[in-house]
N, C-alpha and C positions, 0 to 999 in steps of 0.2 A: 689494371690487369697486365700481366707480362706480355701477352700477345700484342696488345695495342701498343705498348712501348716498343717492342721489337719492330712492328710494322711502321710505326711513326718514324723511328730512327732510320730504318731501311729506306723509306721513301724520301727522307730529308737528305740522305747522303747520296742517293742514286741520282745520276744526271737525269734531268727532266727531258723528255723526248716526245716527239709527236707520235712515236710508235706505241705509247701507252695511253689509250683513250681514258677519258674521265670514267671513274667507277671501276677501274682495273688497276692491277699492279704487276710488276715483274718479279719473277722468282727464278732462281737458278737451281737446276736439278741434275743429278747424275752422280755416279760413284767416282769416276775418274775425270772425264771431261764434262764440264758443266754446260748444260743447254738452257737457254733463256726461254721462259714461257710467260705470256701475258694472260692473266686470269682475272675473272670478276671478283670484286671485293666481297660479294655475297658468299663466296666459298668459305670465308672466315667463320661463318655461323655453323658450318657442318662439323660435327664431332670428329669424323675421320680426318678432316683437314686440320683441325685443331691439334690432333695427336701428332701430325707431321710437324706442326709449328713447335710443339713442346720438344720434339726430338731435335729440331734445328737449334733451339735455345740451349739444350744440353750439350750438343756437339760444338757449336760455334759461339755461343753467347750472343751478346748484342752488338759486338763490334767485329764484323767479319771483313777481311781484306778486299773482297769484291765490291763492297759498298752496297750490295743488294741483299735481299733475303735469299739465303741458300738453304735448300732442303736436302737432308742427307738420306736419299733413297734412290732406287734405280729409276731410270726414265720410264721404263715399262710400268712399274708400280704407280708412278705419278700419273701417267696417261690413263691407266685403268681407273684410278680413283676419280680423276677430274671428268672422265667420260661418264661415270655414273652420277655425277653431280649436275650434269646439264639437263 
């Protein structure tokens, strides 16, 4: 599945850090300035979050310069979506 490939590639190229606990991953969100969020891997099962991942694939492909998973949406939209997933 393309989402797994994107996530696997993103995690392998992103610097490992104590800031990302086990079972979580970092994403970068924002229209101009990108903000880093650390979110649970369980969000990958949610259809709304999967739609964001498909948009990220369309806009950035699998090889993005930040080395992390970048999601092309506003920070407000992302926060609203992830708040509803908790």
